[in-house]
Backbone as a ProteinNet text record, in pm:
[ID]
protein_1_A
[PRIMARY]
XXXXXXXXXXXXXXXXXXXXXXXXXXXXXXXXXXXXXXXXXXXXXXXXXXXXXXXXXXXXXXXXXXXXXX
[TERTIARY]
14795.6	14697.7	14700.1	14702.6	14704.7	14563.2	14549.8	14418.1	14340.3	14409.4	14342.4	14312.6	14364.9	14345	14208.8	14130.3	14001.5	14020.2	13920	13927	13917.7	14016.3	14019.3	13999	13899.9	13868.5	13858.6	13921.5	13910.4	13776.3	13699.6	13568.1	13581.8	13497	13499.3	13414.8	13418.7	13354.7	13203.5	13139.9	12994.9	12957.7	13033.3	13008.7	13030.4	13132.8	13163.2	13048.3	12999.5	12888.5	12763.3	12734.6	12618.5	12634.3	12754.4	12781.6	12763.5	12823.4	12815.1	12671.5	12595.4	12455.3	12369.1	12395.8	12316.3	12326.4	12447.5	12468.8	12469.9	12456.1	12454.6	12577.7	12694.9	12821.6	12918.2	13031.6	13138.7	13257.9	13356.1	13475.3	13548	13541.4	13610.7	13554.2	13432.1	13368.6	13397.5	13462.1	13496.3	13625.2	13638.7	13766.2	13878	14000.5	14114.4	14198.9	14267.4	14365.1	14486.6	14605	14726.2	14753.5	14801.9	14835.4	14945.1	15023.4	15131.8	15085.5	14957.6	14905	14924.6	14986.3	15015.4	14892	14778	14656.2	14590	14626.9	14562.3	14600.1	14505.8	14540.3	14651.4	14725.2	14842.7	14808.8	14687.2	14654.2	14586.6	14600.9	14536.1	14616	14541.2	14600.6	14534.5	14589.8	14532.7	14390.9	14301	14160.7	14071.5	14123.5	14040	13961.9	13848.3	13770.1	13785.7	13815.1	13839.3	13724	13675.9	13571.4	13639.5	13617.7	13678.6	13567.8	13582.6	13483	13542.9	13483.6	13529.2	13417.8	13452.3	13352.8	13355	13237.7	13224.3	13216.2	13314.4	13315.8	13198.8	13142.4	13032.8	12901.3	12875.3	12747.5	12759.3	12882.2	12908.2	12850.9	12835.2	12786.4	12907	12896.6	13005.6	12975.7	13067.9	13057.6	13139.3	13082.9	13149.7	13186	13311	13363.2	13418.9	13420.9	13474.5	13582	13688.8	13798.6	13841.5	13892.3	13947.9	14099.9	14173.9	14319.3	14378.3	14477.5	14550.8	14699.3
6241.1	6134.4	6065.3	5935.3	5854.7	5838.6	5819.8	5809	5686.7	5581	5459.6	5463.9	5563.1	5575.8	5638	5577.8	5638.9	5772.6	5856.3	5989.9	5980.5	6037.3	6043	6188.1	6211.1	6346.3	6349.8	6448.8	6468.7	6535.2	6479.6	6534	6642.9	6746.5	6850.9	6806.9	6884.3	6845.7	6828.8	6914.7	6905.9	6774.9	6741.3	6617.2	6495.1	6501.3	6390.7	6369.4	6477.2	6466.2	6409.7	6453.3	6401.2	6252.7	6212.2	6071.1	5983.2	6023.5	5944	5936.3	6045	6045	5959.3	5967.5	5891.4	5741.1	5692.4	5549.7	5509.3	5608.1	5583.4	5503.5	5555.9	5489.6	5592.1	5542.5	5630.1	5613.7	5700.6	5691.5	5559	5505.1	5379.8	5261.6	5274.1	5165.4	5169.5	5275.1	5285.3	5208.7	5157	5094.4	5198	5151.5	5240.7	5246	5358.5	5375.1	5444.4	5398.4	5456.4	5595.8	5681.6	5818.4	5821.8	5717	5710.1	5660.7	5631.1	5583.7	5692.6	5661.1	5764.4	5823.6	5759.4	5809.8	5923	5941.3	6042.5	6183.9	6278.1	6418.7	6463.7	6565.6	6607.2	6671.5	6719.7	6790.9	6702	6571.5	6479.3	6466	6445	6420.4	6297.5	6249.6	6134.1	6167.3	6072.7	6080.4	6157.2	6189.5	6248.5	6137.5	6173.2	6075.4	6106.3	6002.4	6013.5	5948.2	6018.1	5963.9	5917.3	5790.7	5732.2	5702.2	5754.2	5734.1	5647.1	5529	5436	5415.1	5424.6	5403.4	5257.6	5197	5060.5	5065.5	5008.8	5020.4	4949.4	4848.5	4775.1	4851.2	4917.2	4985.3	5137.4	5188.5	5333.3	5399.7	5322.1	5373.9	5405.1	5512.2	5548.9	5490.7	5409.2	5351.2	5437.4	5464.4	5551.4	5469.9	5486.7	5419.8	5525.3	5494.3	5587.8	5517.3	5590.8	5539.3	5647	5605	5697.5	5679	5788.4	5779.3	5746.6	5660.6	5622.3	5636.2
2328.1	2326.8	2190.9	2192.3	2071.5	2017.2	1887.8	1825	1874.8	1915.2	1963.5	2112.9	2179.6	2324.7	2353.3	2443.9	2477.4	2548.6	2540.1	2599.8	2751.5	2821.6	2968	3010.9	3096.6	3141.9	3293.6	3353.7	3498.9	3527.6	3622.1	3655.4	3761.5	3751.5	3854	3973.8	4080.3	4207.3	4193.4	4115.3	4095.5	4024.3	3919.6	3845.5	3934.2	4018.8	4110.1	4207.2	4266.3	4361.5	4295.3	4172.9	4099.6	4069.2	4029.5	3998.2	4121.2	4232.8	4355.3	4407.2	4392.7	4436.5	4344.1	4214.6	4116.4	4140.8	4167	4186.6	4333.8	4423.3	4567.3	4611.4	4575.3	4607.1	4667	4713.4	4759.7	4665.2	4678.8	4594.3	4614.1	4734.8	4765.7	4686.8	4637.3	4564.4	4414	4367.9	4226.2	4196.6	4074.5	4035	4038.5	4048.8	4063.2	3936.2	3920.8	3813.4	3874.4	3838.9	3896.6	3840.6	3925.7	3888.2	3781.9	3773.1	3675.6	3538.7	3524.1	3395.8	3290.1	3177.7	3078	3010.3	3021.8	2957.3	3035.4	3160.6	3244.7	3202.4	3219.6	3194.7	3290.5	3252.8	3330.4	3465	3483.5	3607.3	3711.7	3701.5	3796.4	3925.3	4034.3	4164.8	4225.1	4335.8	4404.4	4449	4432.5	4474.3	4375.3	4256.3	4151.9	4082.6	4025.4	3949.7	3801.5	3725	3582.2	3506.6	3404.9	3317.3	3189.7	3154.4	3035	2935.1	2813.5	2708.6	2598.6	2579.7	2475.9	2375.2	2248.1	2143.9	2100.4	2093.1	2045.4	1893.3	1822	1676.2	1607.2	1671.2	1608.7	1615.6	1727.8	1746.1	1739.4	1733.9	1736.7	1861	1966.9	2094.3	2183.3	2261.3	2352.4	2489.9	2538.9	2672.8	2767.6	2885.4	2981.8	3106.9	3151	3268.7	3363.1	3490.1	3590	3672	3703.4	3784.3	3883.1	3998.4	4096.3	4095	4097.4	4091.4	4226.7	4223.9	4346.3	4322.2
[MASK]
++++++++++++++++++++++++++++++++++++++++++++++++++++++++++++++++++++++

């Protein structure tokens, strides 16, 4: 992982269920990320949900994004 690359983490099943319930959505409604993306952890498979944490340099706040692998 490169120092400028945001942190990508594979979510476990419990976290996924909590996320989908919190936002009342399905996996199909999440943005997609290709399985071949070099930023993904090595143990990812199709239909996994990835949590991406990006730090905003101006506010030092961490923004969190979610993607489903395809």
